[in-house]
DRENTOR-325573 format. One record per atom (N, C-alpha, C, O): residue in three letters; x, y, z; residue number from 1. Coordinates in steps of 0.2 Angstrom, whole numbers, plus 5000, padded with zeros to 4 digits. Atoms other than C-alpha are relative to their C-alpha. Example, Ala and Ser with C-alpha at 12.3 -4.5 7.8 and 13.67 -1.06 7.14 Angstrom:
SITE   resn      X      Y      Z   resi
SITE    Ala   5004   4994   5000      1
SITE    Ala   5062   4978   5039      1
SITE    Ala   5004   5006   5000      1
SITE    Ala   5009   5005   5003      1
SITE    Ser   4996   4994   4999      2
SITE    Ser   5068   4995   5036      2
SITE    Ser   4996   5005   5003      2
SITE    Ser   4999   5011   5004      2
END
This chain:
SITE   resn      X      Y      Z   resi
SITE    Met   5005   5000   5004      1
SITE    Met   3894   5567   4671      1
SITE    Met   4995   5000   5005      1
SITE    Met   4993   4996   5010      1
SITE    Ala   5005   4997   4995      2
SITE    Ala   3880   5577   4677      2
SITE    Ala   4993   4993   5000      2
SITE    Ala   4992   4988   4997      2
SITE    Gly   5002   5006   4997      3
SITE    Gly   3869   5567   4687      3
SITE    Gly   5001   4996   5002      3
SITE    Gly   4996   4992   5004      3
SITE    Asp   4997   5006   4995      4
SITE    Asp   3881   5556   4694      4
SITE    Asp   5001   5004   5007      4
SITE    Asp   5004   5009   5007      4
SITE    Pro   4998   5000   4992      5
SITE    Pro   3883   5556   4713      5
SITE    Pro   5004   5004   5002      5
SITE    Pro   5007   4999   5002      5
SITE    Tyr   4995   4998   4994      6
SITE    Tyr   3896   5567   4723      6
SITE    Tyr   5000   4998   5006      6
SITE    Tyr   4995   4998   5010      6
SITE    His   5001   5000   4995      7
SITE    His   3905   5563   4736      7
SITE    His   5002   5005   5002      7
SITE    His   5005   5010   5000      7
SITE    Val   4999   4996   4998      8
SITE    Val   3903   5571   4749      8
SITE    Val   5005   5000   5009      8
SITE    Val   5007   4995   5013      8
SITE    Met   4994   4999   4994      9
SITE    Met   3915   5578   4765      9
SITE    Met   4997   5006   5002      9
SITE    Met   4993   5009   4998      9
SITE    Thr   5003   4996   4993     10
SITE    Thr   3909   5589   4781     10
SITE    Thr   5006   5001   5004     10
SITE    Thr   5010   4997   5007     10
SITE    Lys   4997   5000   4995     11
SITE    Lys   3918   5598   4791     11
SITE    Lys   4996   5006   5005     11
SITE    Lys   4995   5011   5002     11
SITE    Ser   5003   4996   4997     12
SITE    Ser   3910   5609   4807     12
SITE    Ser   5005   5007   4998     12
SITE    Ser   5011   5006   4998     12
SITE    Gly   4998   4995   5000     13
SITE    Gly   3913   5628   4803     13
SITE    Gly   5003   5003   4994     13
SITE    Gly   5005   4999   4992     13
SITE    Asp   4997   4996   5006     14
SITE    Asp   3919   5639   4788     14
SITE    Asp   5006   4996   4997     14
SITE    Asp   5008   5001   4993     14
SITE    Ala   4997   5003   5005     15
SITE    Ala   3931   5628   4780     15
SITE    Ala   5003   5002   4993     15
SITE    Ala   5005   4997   4990     15
SITE    Arg   5001   4999   5011     16
SITE    Arg   3933   5635   4761     16
SITE    Arg   5007   5002   5001     16
SITE    Arg   5010   5000   4997     16
SITE    Ala   4994   4998   5002     17
SITE    Ala   3949   5643   4764     17
SITE    Ala   5006   4995   5003     17
SITE    Ala   5012   4996   5001     17
SITE    Glu   4996   5007   5000     18
SITE    Glu   3957   5627   4770     18
SITE    Glu   4998   4995   4996     18
SITE    Glu   5001   4990   4996     18
SITE    Val   5001   5003   5007     19
SITE    Val   3949   5621   4755     19
SITE    Val   5004   5003   4997     19
SITE    Val   5009   5000   4998     19
SITE    Asp   4996   4993   5004     20
SITE    Asp   3957   5634   4746     20
SITE    Asp   5007   4997   5000     20
SITE    Asp   5009   4996   4994     20
SITE    Gly   4995   5000   4994     21
SITE    Gly   3972   5631   4755     21
SITE    Gly   5005   4995   4995     21
SITE    Gly   5010   4996   4991     21
SITE    Val   4998   5008   5002     22
SITE    Val   3975   5611   4750     22
SITE    Val   4999   5000   4992     22
SITE    Val   5004   4998   4989     22
SITE    Leu   4998   4997   5008     23
SITE    Leu   3970   5617   4730     23
SITE    Leu   5006   5000   4999     23
SITE    Leu   5009   4997   4995     23
SITE    Arg   4995   4996   5003     24
SITE    Arg   3983   5627   4729     24
SITE    Arg   5007   4996   5001     24
SITE    Arg   5012   4998   4998     24
SITE    Ala   4994   5001   4998     25
SITE    Ala   3996   5615   4737     25
SITE    Ala   5001   4994   4995     25
SITE    Ala   5007   4992   4992     25
SITE    Leu   5000   5006   5006     26
SITE    Leu   3989   5601   4726     26
SITE    Leu   5002   5001   4994     26
SITE    Leu   5006   4998   4991     26
SITE    Ala   4995   4999   5006     27
SITE    Ala   3993   5611   4712     27
SITE    Ala   5003   5002   4996     27
SITE    Ala   5004   5002   4990     27
SITE    Ala   4992   4997   5000     28
SITE    Ala   4009   5618   4716     28
SITE    Ala   5003   4991   5000     28
SITE    Ala   5009   4990   4999     28
SITE    Arg   4999   5007   5002     29
SITE    Arg   4011   5598   4715     29
SITE    Arg   4999   4998   4993     29
SITE    Arg   5001   4993   4991     29
SITE    Gly   5001   5003   5008     30
SITE    Gly   4006   5598   4697     30
SITE    Gly   4991   4998   5000     30
SITE    Gly   4988   4997   4994     30
SITE    Val   5007   5004   5000     31
SITE    Val   3987   5591   4702     31
SITE    Val   4993   5007   4998     31
SITE    Val   4989   5009   5003     31
SITE    Ser   5006   4996   5001     32
SITE    Ser   3973   5605   4694     32
SITE    Ser   4994   4999   5005     32
SITE    Ser   4992   4996   5009     32
SITE    Arg   5008   5002   4994     33
SITE    Arg   3958   5608   4702     33
SITE    Arg   4996   4994   4998     33
SITE    Arg   4994   4989   5002     33
SITE    Glu   5001   5004   5003     34
SITE    Glu   3950   5597   4689     34
SITE    Glu   5003   4994   5002     34
SITE    Glu   4999   4990   5004     34
SITE    Ala   4997   5007   4998     35
SITE    Ala   3959   5583   4693     35
SITE    Ala   5000   4996   5006     35
SITE    Ala   5000   4991   5008     35
SITE    Ser   5001   5006   4992     36
SITE    Ser   3957   5584   4712     36
SITE    Ser   4997   4997   5001     36
SITE    Ser   4997   4993   5005     36
SITE    Gly   5006   5003   5000     37
SITE    Gly   3941   5580   4709     37
SITE    Gly   4996   5005   5004     37
SITE    Gly   4992   5002   5008     37
SITE    Phe   5003   4996   4998     38
SITE    Phe   3934   5596   4716     38
SITE    Phe   4993   5001   4996     38
SITE    Phe   4992   5000   4990     38
SITE    His   5007   4998   5005     39
SITE    His   3917   5601   4711     39
SITE    His   4998   5007   5003     39
SITE    His   4997   5012   4999     39
SITE    Lys   5004   4992   4998     40
SITE    Lys   3910   5614   4725     40
SITE    Lys   4998   4997   5007     40
SITE    Lys   4995   4992   5008     40
SITE    Tyr   5002   4999   4995     41
SITE    Tyr   3909   5619   4741     41
SITE    Tyr   4997   5004   5002     41
SITE    Tyr   4997   5009   4999     41
SITE    Leu   5004   4998   4997     42
SITE    Leu   3897   5625   4753     42
SITE    Leu   5001   5004   5007     42
SITE    Leu   5002   4999   5011     42
SITE    His   5000   5000   4994     43
SITE    His   3897   5634   4769     43
SITE    His   4993   5002   5003     43
SITE    His   4990   5008   5003     43
SITE    Val   5011   4999   4997     44
SITE    Val   3877   5630   4776     44
SITE    Val   5003   5004   5008     44
SITE    Val   5007   5003   5012     44
SITE    Thr   4997   4996   4991     45
SITE    Thr   3877   5645   4791     45
SITE    Thr   4995   4997   5003     45
SITE    Thr   4998   4994   5008     45
SITE    Gln   5005   5003   4997     46
SITE    Gln   3861   5636   4796     46
SITE    Gln   5004   4996   5006     46
SITE    Gln   5003   4998   5012     46
SITE    Val   4997   5007   4997     47
SITE    Val   3871   5621   4804     47
SITE    Val   5009   5001   5002     47
SITE    Val   5013   4997   5005     47
SITE    Glu   4993   5000   5001     48
SITE    Glu   3889   5631   4804     48
SITE    Glu   5005   4993   4997     48
SITE    Glu   5008   4989   5001     48
SITE    Gln   4995   5004   5001     49
SITE    Gln   3898   5618   4793     49
SITE    Gln   5001   5000   4994     49
SITE    Gln   4997   5002   4990     49
SITE    Thr   4999   5000   5008     50
SITE    Thr   3907   5616   4775     50
SITE    Thr   4998   4995   5001     50
SITE    Thr   4998   4991   5006     50
SITE    Val   5005   5005   5005     51
SITE    Val   3898   5604   4763     51
SITE    Val   5007   4999   4995     51
SITE    Val   5010   5005   4995     51
SITE    Val   4993   5000   5003     52
SITE    Val   3914   5600   4752     52
SITE    Val   4997   4995   4995     52
SITE    Val   4995   4990   4998     52
SITE    Met   5003   5007   5006     53
SITE    Met   3906   5590   4734     53
SITE    Met   5007   4998   4996     53
SITE    Met   5010   5002   4992     53
SITE    Leu   4993   5005   5006     54
SITE    Leu   3921   5577   4724     54
SITE    Leu   4995   4997   4995     54
SITE    Leu   4990   4995   4995     54
SITE    Ala   5003   5005   5005     55
SITE    Ala   3918   5570   4711     55
SITE    Ala   5001   4992   5000     55
SITE    Ala   4998   4988   4997     55
SITE    Ser   4998   5011   4997     56
SITE    Ser   3924   5549   4718     56
SITE    Ser   5004   5002   5007     56
SITE    Ser   5007   5007   5008     56
SITE    Arg   4997   4999   4994     57
SITE    Arg   3929   5547   4736     57
SITE    Arg   5006   4998   5001     57
SITE    Arg   5008   4997   5006     57
SITE    Gly   4991   5001   4998     58
SITE    Gly   3948   5542   4732     58
SITE    Gly   5004   5004   4995     58
SITE    Gly   5010   5003   4993     58
SITE    Cys   4994   4994   5005     59
SITE    Cys   3952   5559   4721     59
SITE    Cys   5005   5002   5006     59
SITE    Cys   5006   4999   5012     59
SITE    Pro   4994   4996   4996     60
SITE    Pro   3966   5569   4728     60
SITE    Pro   4998   5003   5005     60
SITE    Pro   5001   5002   5010     60
SITE    Leu   5003   4997   4997     61
SITE    Leu   3955   5581   4736     61
SITE    Leu   4999   4996   5005     61
SITE    Leu   5001   4996   5011     61
SITE    Ala   5003   5005   4995     62
SITE    Ala   3946   5568   4744     62
SITE    Ala   5006   4998   5006     62
SITE    Ala   5005   4998   5012     62
SITE    Ala   4992   5002   4994     63
SITE    Ala   3963   5562   4754     63
SITE    Ala   5003   5002   5002     63
SITE    Ala   5007   4999   5005     63
SITE    Glu   4995   4994   4997     64
SITE    Glu   3971   5577   4756     64
SITE    Glu   4997   5003   5007     64
SITE    Glu   4999   5007   5012     64
SITE    Leu   5001   4996   4995     65
SITE    Leu   3957   5582   4768     65
SITE    Leu   4999   4995   5004     65
SITE    Leu   4999   4997   5010     65
SITE    Arg   5003   5004   4995     66
SITE    Arg   3952   5565   4775     66
SITE    Arg   5007   5000   5003     66
SITE    Arg   5006   4997   5009     66
SITE    Gly   4994   5000   4996     67
SITE    Gly   3971   5566   4782     67
SITE    Gly   5002   5006   5005     67
SITE    Gly   5006   5007   5009     67
SITE    Arg   4998   4994   4994     68
SITE    Arg   3968   5581   4791     68
SITE    Arg   4992   5001   5006     68
SITE    Arg   4986   5000   5004     68
SITE    Thr   5005   5002   4997     69
SITE    Thr   3958   5584   4807     69
SITE    Thr   4992   5003   5001     69
SITE    Thr   4991   5009   5002     69
SITE    Gly   5006   4996   4999     70
SITE    Gly   3940   5588   4809     70
SITE    Gly   4994   4998   4992     70
SITE    Gly   4988   5001   4991     70
SITE    Trp   5005   4999   5008     71
SITE    Trp   3933   5581   4789     71
SITE    Trp   4996   4994   5004     71
SITE    Trp   4997   4991   5010     71
SITE    Gly   5004   5004   5000     72
SITE    Gly   3921   5569   4789     72
SITE    Gly   4993   4997   4995     72
SITE    Gly   4989   5000   4992     72
SITE    Glu   5005   5004   5008     73
SITE    Glu   3910   5557   4776     73
SITE    Glu   4994   4998   5003     73
SITE    Glu   4994   4995   5008     73
SITE    Pro   5003   5002   4995     74
SITE    Pro   3895   5555   4781     74
SITE    Pro   4996   4993   4996     74
SITE    Pro   4996   4993   4990     74
SITE    Gly   5003   5004   5002     75
SITE    Gly   3886   5539   4779     75
SITE    Gly   5005   4994   4998     75
SITE    Gly   5003   4988   4998     75
SITE    His   4999   5003   5001     76
SITE    His   3903   5531   4773     76
SITE    His   5005   4995   5006     76
SITE    His   5005   4998   5012     76
SITE    Val   4996   5006   4996     77
SITE    Val   3914   5516   4782     77
SITE    Val   5007   5005   4999     77
SITE    Val   5008   5008   4993     77
SITE    Pro   4996   4998   5002     78
SITE    Pro   3929   5524   4784     78
SITE    Pro   5007   4995   4996     78
SITE    Pro   5009   4990   4998     78
SITE    Ile   4996   5004   5002     79
SITE    Ile   3944   5518   4772     79
SITE    Ile   5007   4998   5004     79
SITE    Ile   5011   5003   5006     79
SITE    Arg   4994   5004   4995     80
SITE    Arg   3958   5507   4780     80
SITE    Arg   5007   5003   4998     80
SITE    Arg   5007   5000   4992     80
SITE    Thr   4993   4999   5005     81
SITE    Thr   3976   5513   4774     81
SITE    Thr   5005   4996   5005     81
SITE    Thr   5011   4995   5003     81
END
């Protein structure tokens, strides 16, 4: 919904290609871009960081990125699995 806060994940450098690859892998498993929780990403050149905005902390894309090296979730206590 408009106005709802997004969950944010970050990684140093330009990781947009990595996110695109994860979205392709999810699509191959039948998870659409919308169903993955993806909203948008930005490469912030001033700080050399990629910021991904997600529908929720528990969405499929968040779970996939969480399992990869270098991704962080600013301000959140890690999810224990």
